[in-house]
A tleap script that builds the chain and sets N, CA, C and O, in Angstrom:
source leaprc.protein.ff14SB
mol = sequence {
  NMET LEU GLU HIE LEU PHE ASP ASN ILE SER
  ASN ASP LEU GLU ARG LYS VAL ASN VAL ASN
  SER GLY ASP ARG ASP HIE VAL VAL LYS GLU
  ARG ALA LYS LYS SER LEU HIE LEU LYS HIE
  ARG ALA ALA ASP LEU HIE VAL ALA GLY MET
  THR GLU LYS ASP VAL PHE ALA VAL LEU MET
  LYS LYS ARG LYS ILE CLEU
}
set mol.1.N position { 106.770 104.391 102.571 }
set mol.1.CA position { 106.784 105.229 101.436 }
set mol.1.C position { 106.724 106.776 101.908 }
set mol.1.O position { 107.524 107.616 101.497 }
set mol.2.N position { 105.722 107.038 102.782 }
set mol.2.CA position { 105.633 108.435 103.242 }
set mol.2.C position { 106.833 108.854 104.112 }
set mol.2.O position { 107.362 109.963 104.053 }
set mol.3.N position { 107.193 107.881 104.901 }
set mol.3.CA position { 108.303 108.212 105.666 }
set mol.3.C position { 109.582 108.645 104.826 }
set mol.3.O position { 110.318 109.551 105.218 }
set mol.4.N position { 109.781 108.015 103.769 }
set mol.4.CA position { 110.805 108.448 102.780 }
set mol.4.C position { 110.669 109.793 102.369 }
set mol.4.O position { 111.627 110.566 102.378 }
set mol.5.N position { 109.390 110.156 101.963 }
set mol.5.CA position { 109.066 111.441 101.513 }
set mol.5.C position { 109.362 112.549 102.610 }
set mol.5.O position { 109.959 113.588 102.331 }
set mol.6.N position { 108.930 112.266 103.785 }
set mol.6.CA position { 109.105 113.297 104.833 }
set mol.6.C position { 110.653 113.439 105.126 }
set mol.6.O position { 111.166 114.529 105.381 }
set mol.7.N position { 111.346 112.264 105.070 }
set mol.7.CA position { 112.807 112.363 105.232 }
set mol.7.C position { 113.474 113.267 104.094 }
set mol.7.O position { 114.410 114.023 104.351 }
set mol.8.N position { 112.970 113.145 102.929 }
set mol.8.CA position { 113.527 113.891 101.754 }
set mol.8.C position { 113.147 115.397 102.094 }
set mol.8.O position { 114.016 116.256 101.941 }
set mol.9.N position { 111.975 115.726 102.515 }
set mol.9.CA position { 111.596 117.146 102.817 }
set mol.9.C position { 112.437 117.694 103.814 }
set mol.9.O position { 112.898 118.827 103.671 }
set mol.10.N position { 112.720 116.902 104.959 }
set mol.10.CA position { 113.592 117.281 106.007 }
set mol.10.C position { 115.054 117.593 105.519 }
set mol.10.O position { 115.673 118.585 105.904 }
set mol.11.N position { 115.508 116.745 104.716 }
set mol.11.CA position { 116.786 116.849 104.172 }
set mol.11.C position { 116.910 118.119 103.265 }
set mol.11.O position { 117.854 118.896 103.405 }
set mol.12.N position { 115.939 118.303 102.344 }
set mol.12.CA position { 115.961 119.389 101.411 }
set mol.12.C position { 115.932 120.738 102.248 }
set mol.12.O position { 116.675 121.681 101.976 }
set mol.13.N position { 115.049 120.752 103.249 }
set mol.13.CA position { 114.877 122.064 103.992 }
set mol.13.C position { 115.959 122.161 105.118 }
set mol.13.O position { 116.103 123.219 105.731 }
set mol.14.N position { 116.695 121.095 105.381 }
set mol.14.CA position { 117.671 121.106 106.522 }
set mol.14.C position { 116.994 121.477 107.714 }
set mol.14.O position { 117.543 122.277 108.472 }
set mol.15.N position { 115.780 120.967 108.009 }
set mol.15.CA position { 115.006 121.249 109.267 }
set mol.15.C position { 114.316 119.949 109.605 }
set mol.15.O position { 114.150 119.056 108.774 }
set mol.16.N position { 113.926 119.886 110.848 }
set mol.16.CA position { 113.139 118.753 111.459 }
set mol.16.C position { 111.697 118.833 110.936 }
set mol.16.O position { 111.114 119.917 110.958 }
set mol.17.N position { 111.148 117.816 110.505 }
set mol.17.CA position { 109.758 117.733 110.039 }
set mol.17.C position { 109.081 116.822 111.153 }
set mol.17.O position { 109.556 115.730 111.465 }
set mol.18.N position { 107.922 117.362 111.734 }
set mol.18.CA position { 107.076 116.608 112.656 }
set mol.18.C position { 105.783 116.316 111.961 }
set mol.18.O position { 105.118 117.215 111.446 }
set mol.19.N position { 105.431 115.075 111.946 }
set mol.19.CA position { 104.084 114.692 111.347 }
set mol.19.C position { 103.147 114.666 112.556 }
set mol.19.O position { 103.350 113.886 113.487 }
set mol.20.N position { 102.146 115.499 112.539 }
set mol.20.CA position { 101.102 115.622 113.571 }
set mol.20.C position { 99.914 114.668 113.382 }
set mol.20.O position { 99.244 114.244 114.324 }
set mol.21.N position { 99.697 114.354 112.048 }
set mol.21.CA position { 98.489 113.528 111.751 }
set mol.21.C position { 98.692 113.052 110.329 }
set mol.21.O position { 99.256 113.770 109.503 }
set mol.22.N position { 98.227 111.821 110.032 }
set mol.22.CA position { 98.446 111.231 108.800 }
set mol.22.C position { 97.215 110.582 108.338 }
set mol.22.O position { 96.118 111.127 108.459 }
set mol.23.N position { 97.396 109.311 107.759 }
set mol.23.CA position { 96.246 108.553 107.248 }
set mol.23.C position { 95.341 108.189 108.394 }
set mol.23.O position { 95.763 107.965 109.528 }
set mol.24.N position { 94.069 108.142 108.039 }
set mol.24.CA position { 93.097 107.715 108.959 }
set mol.24.C position { 92.135 106.808 108.264 }
set mol.24.O position { 91.866 106.925 107.068 }
set mol.25.N position { 91.619 105.888 109.063 }
set mol.25.CA position { 90.634 104.887 108.556 }
set mol.25.C position { 89.319 105.037 109.119 }
set mol.25.O position { 88.447 104.186 108.946 }
set mol.26.N position { 89.126 106.186 109.850 }
set mol.26.CA position { 87.935 106.454 110.619 }
set mol.26.C position { 87.721 107.964 110.790 }
set mol.26.O position { 88.665 108.752 110.751 }
set mol.27.N position { 86.446 108.342 110.983 }
set mol.27.CA position { 86.168 109.719 111.177 }
set mol.27.C position { 86.295 110.008 112.563 }
set mol.27.O position { 85.668 109.320 113.368 }
set mol.28.N position { 87.153 111.099 113.013 }
set mol.28.CA position { 87.277 111.365 114.363 }
set mol.28.C position { 86.239 112.376 114.802 }
set mol.28.O position { 86.147 113.486 114.279 }
set mol.29.N position { 85.418 111.925 115.842 }
set mol.29.CA position { 84.379 112.781 116.372 }
set mol.29.C position { 83.521 113.496 115.328 }
set mol.29.O position { 83.172 114.667 115.474 }
set mol.30.N position { 83.174 112.699 114.200 }
set mol.30.CA position { 82.233 113.158 113.203 }
set mol.30.C position { 82.751 114.402 112.450 }
set mol.30.O position { 81.974 115.184 111.903 }
set mol.31.N position { 84.081 114.557 112.440 }
set mol.31.CA position { 84.644 115.739 111.723 }
set mol.31.C position { 84.997 115.274 110.331 }
set mol.31.O position { 85.392 114.128 110.119 }
set mol.32.N position { 84.843 116.211 109.356 }
set mol.32.CA position { 85.368 116.175 108.014 }
set mol.32.C position { 85.148 114.705 107.353 }
set mol.32.O position { 86.133 114.072 106.975 }
set mol.33.N position { 84.012 114.247 107.239 }
set mol.33.CA position { 83.812 112.907 106.582 }
set mol.33.C position { 84.372 112.848 105.162 }
set mol.33.O position { 84.524 111.755 104.616 }
set mol.34.N position { 84.692 114.029 104.530 }
set mol.34.CA position { 85.241 113.921 103.218 }
set mol.34.C position { 86.835 114.246 103.263 }
set mol.34.O position { 87.478 114.582 102.269 }
set mol.35.N position { 87.316 114.108 104.435 }
set mol.35.CA position { 88.798 114.548 104.611 }
set mol.35.C position { 89.670 113.692 103.653 }
set mol.35.O position { 89.408 112.531 103.338 }
set mol.36.N position { 90.732 114.406 103.234 }
set mol.36.CA position { 91.721 113.629 102.326 }
set mol.36.C position { 92.459 112.647 103.104 }
set mol.36.O position { 92.968 111.663 102.567 }
set mol.37.N position { 92.542 112.903 104.483 }
set mol.37.CA position { 93.159 111.837 105.365 }
set mol.37.C position { 92.534 110.515 105.180 }
set mol.37.O position { 93.222 109.494 105.188 }
set mol.38.N position { 91.235 110.492 105.011 }
set mol.38.CA position { 90.492 109.251 105.019 }
set mol.38.C position { 90.736 108.547 103.593 }
set mol.38.O position { 90.432 107.367 103.418 }
set mol.39.N position { 91.272 109.301 102.643 }
set mol.39.CA position { 91.579 108.769 101.389 }
set mol.39.C position { 93.080 108.538 101.162 }
set mol.39.O position { 93.577 108.257 100.071 }
set mol.40.N position { 93.748 108.690 102.327 }
set mol.40.CA position { 95.210 108.438 102.346 }
set mol.40.C position { 95.959 109.371 101.475 }
set mol.40.O position { 96.952 108.970 100.868 }
set mol.41.N position { 95.509 110.703 101.370 }
set mol.41.CA position { 96.048 111.675 100.500 }
set mol.41.C position { 96.448 112.886 101.241 }
set mol.41.O position { 96.600 113.935 100.614 }
set mol.42.N position { 96.651 112.837 102.650 }
set mol.42.CA position { 96.872 114.093 103.370 }
set mol.42.C position { 97.750 113.694 104.504 }
set mol.42.O position { 97.785 112.531 104.905 }
set mol.43.N position { 98.484 114.690 105.039 }
set mol.43.CA position { 99.226 114.670 106.281 }
set mol.43.C position { 99.333 115.985 106.861 }
set mol.43.O position { 99.579 116.944 106.129 }
set mol.44.N position { 99.174 116.124 108.098 }
set mol.44.CA position { 99.437 117.415 108.816 }
set mol.44.C position { 100.889 117.389 109.344 }
set mol.44.O position { 101.281 116.478 110.074 }
set mol.45.N position { 101.646 118.374 108.968 }
set mol.45.CA position { 103.062 118.443 109.372 }
set mol.45.C position { 103.460 119.804 109.769 }
set mol.45.O position { 102.888 120.794 109.314 }
set mol.46.N position { 104.519 119.873 110.686 }
set mol.46.CA position { 105.155 121.077 110.943 }
set mol.46.C position { 106.606 120.954 110.769 }
set mol.46.O position { 107.233 119.957 111.126 }
set mol.47.N position { 107.191 122.104 110.148 }
set mol.47.CA position { 108.550 122.153 109.958 }
set mol.47.C position { 109.174 123.325 110.948 }
set mol.47.O position { 108.730 124.472 110.989 }
set mol.48.N position { 110.165 122.885 111.655 }
set mol.48.CA position { 110.776 123.725 112.622 }
set mol.48.C position { 111.223 125.034 111.954 }
set mol.48.O position { 111.908 125.011 110.932 }
set mol.49.N position { 110.835 126.155 112.531 }
set mol.49.CA position { 111.344 127.448 112.047 }
set mol.49.C position { 110.719 127.949 110.783 }
set mol.49.O position { 111.176 128.939 110.212 }
set mol.50.N position { 109.658 127.270 110.322 }
set mol.50.CA position { 108.944 127.808 109.107 }
set mol.50.C position { 107.459 127.876 109.392 }
set mol.50.O position { 106.890 127.101 110.161 }
set mol.51.N position { 106.852 128.883 108.703 }
set mol.51.CA position { 105.375 128.983 108.731 }
set mol.51.C position { 104.742 127.950 107.901 }
set mol.51.O position { 105.429 127.341 107.081 }
set mol.52.N position { 103.467 127.695 108.046 }
set mol.52.CA position { 102.790 126.764 107.224 }
set mol.52.C position { 102.738 127.203 105.814 }
set mol.52.O position { 102.912 126.431 104.871 }
set mol.53.N position { 102.489 128.491 105.695 }
set mol.53.CA position { 102.535 129.128 104.389 }
set mol.53.C position { 103.840 128.882 103.604 }
set mol.53.O position { 103.811 128.472 102.444 }
set mol.54.N position { 104.964 129.139 104.253 }
set mol.54.CA position { 106.255 128.940 103.675 }
set mol.54.C position { 106.519 127.497 103.260 }
set mol.54.O position { 107.015 127.230 102.166 }
set mol.55.N position { 106.192 126.612 104.119 }
set mol.55.CA position { 106.301 125.167 103.888 }
set mol.55.C position { 105.476 124.789 102.642 }
set mol.55.O position { 105.985 124.108 101.751 }
set mol.56.N position { 104.147 125.247 102.572 }
set mol.56.CA position { 103.379 124.940 101.373 }
set mol.56.C position { 104.022 125.423 100.157 }
set mol.56.O position { 104.079 124.699 99.163 }
set mol.57.N position { 104.554 126.708 100.173 }
set mol.57.CA position { 105.053 127.219 99.055 }
set mol.57.C position { 106.237 126.444 98.539 }
set mol.57.O position { 106.359 126.242 97.331 }
set mol.58.N position { 107.100 126.009 99.407 }
set mol.58.CA position { 108.262 125.247 99.080 }
set mol.58.C position { 107.870 123.874 98.449 }
set mol.58.O position { 108.398 123.434 97.427 }
set mol.59.N position { 106.925 123.264 99.134 }
set mol.59.CA position { 106.386 121.896 98.644 }
set mol.59.C position { 105.766 121.991 97.229 }
set mol.59.O position { 105.963 121.144 96.357 }
set mol.60.N position { 104.991 123.107 97.076 }
set mol.60.CA position { 104.315 123.210 95.799 }
set mol.60.C position { 105.365 123.501 94.596 }
set mol.60.O position { 105.168 123.127 93.439 }
set mol.61.N position { 106.451 124.184 95.010 }
set mol.61.CA position { 107.451 124.430 94.037 }
set mol.61.C position { 108.197 123.137 93.702 }
set mol.61.O position { 108.544 122.903 92.544 }
set mol.62.N position { 108.444 122.297 94.710 }
set mol.62.CA position { 109.223 121.051 94.485 }
set mol.62.C position { 108.218 120.136 93.776 }
set mol.62.O position { 108.658 119.342 92.945 }
set mol.63.N position { 107.011 120.176 94.015 }
set mol.63.CA position { 106.036 119.306 93.275 }
set mol.63.C position { 106.189 119.445 91.829 }
set mol.63.O position { 106.167 118.422 91.146 }
set mol.64.N position { 106.341 120.579 91.285 }
set mol.64.CA position { 106.426 120.878 89.876 }
set mol.64.C position { 107.752 120.273 89.332 }
set mol.64.O position { 107.844 119.989 88.138 }
set mol.65.N position { 108.804 120.071 90.220 }
set mol.65.CA position { 110.027 119.547 89.797 }
set mol.65.C position { 109.886 117.983 89.705 }
set mol.65.O position { 110.437 117.342 88.810 }
set mol.66.N position { 109.126 117.421 90.668 }
set mol.66.CA position { 109.002 115.947 90.649 }
set mol.66.C position { 108.150 115.571 89.466 }
set mol.66.O position { 107.901 114.388 89.236 }
savepdb mol mol.pdb
quit
């Protein structure tokens, strides 16, 4: 399911999307025990040639369309 979502984002932006971190079922080194990763609601990604701020803005705009 998420792979399809990232493929759509990549196609929409016409850029490569790299997922650095996704769902976790454990706390890594006692960090962020309330992390959305643990609830399967977060992913860390990088889009080639875009800042995190720009990627976030595009995704939030598209979210309203979905």
